[in-house]
N, C-alpha and C positions, 0 to 999 in steps of 0.2 A: 504494500500500500504506500509506504513512504517513498520507495524508489519510483513508483508511478507518479507521485506528486512531484518528485525532483525532475523527472523527465518532462513534465508539463511546465515546470517553473524555469528550467534552464534550457537554452537553445542547443547546447552540446552536452551530452551526457555519455560517458562519465568524464568528469574533469575534477580537479582538486577541490574547487569551491563547492560543487554539487555533492561530492563525497562527504565533505565536512558537514554540509547541511543535513544530509541523510543521517549521518552519525548522531548529530545533535538532536535532530527531530525524533529519532528512534528512542533516545534516552529520555527526552521530554515526555514521550508517550508511555514511559514505564518499561521500556525494553532494557534488557541487560545483556552484556557481552560476556561470554565465558572464555577464560584463558585457554589457549590451545596447548600450551606447554605445561607438562606435569610439574616441572620445577617451579614455575611461576605460581601455580595453584598452591603447591605445598608451602611456598614462601608466604603467601598471603594468609594462609591458615595459621602458620606459625606466628606471624605478626599479630593477628587477632588474639590468639591465645596469650601471647606475651602481654599485650595491652590489657586484656581482661584480668590476668593475674596481678599485674601492677596496680590496677584500679582497686581490686579486692584487698591487696596488701595495704594500700594507702588508707582505705576505709577502716580496716582493722586496726591500723596504727593510731587512728583517732584524729584525723584531720584531713583537710584538703591541701593540695599542693599550693605552696606559697603562704600559708597561714603560719603565724608564729605562735608557739605555745606560751602560755602565761607562766611566769615564774611563781613557784610555790614558796611562801615564806612562813 
């Protein structure tokens, strides 16, 4: 559907501008691209797990990033 819209919108298709428009429009409509390389997928999963663990650690530690703890006297 998006490619048909691009062909109607641009005089010459494919071209870099039309391809960029198709990519952007597809994502605006809720489409997602899947990584084709196994190593890229594994890296993204590892980064998400790391960020999740880091967030849980900071929450368990008792504060948000950048906040200073009060001195106890």
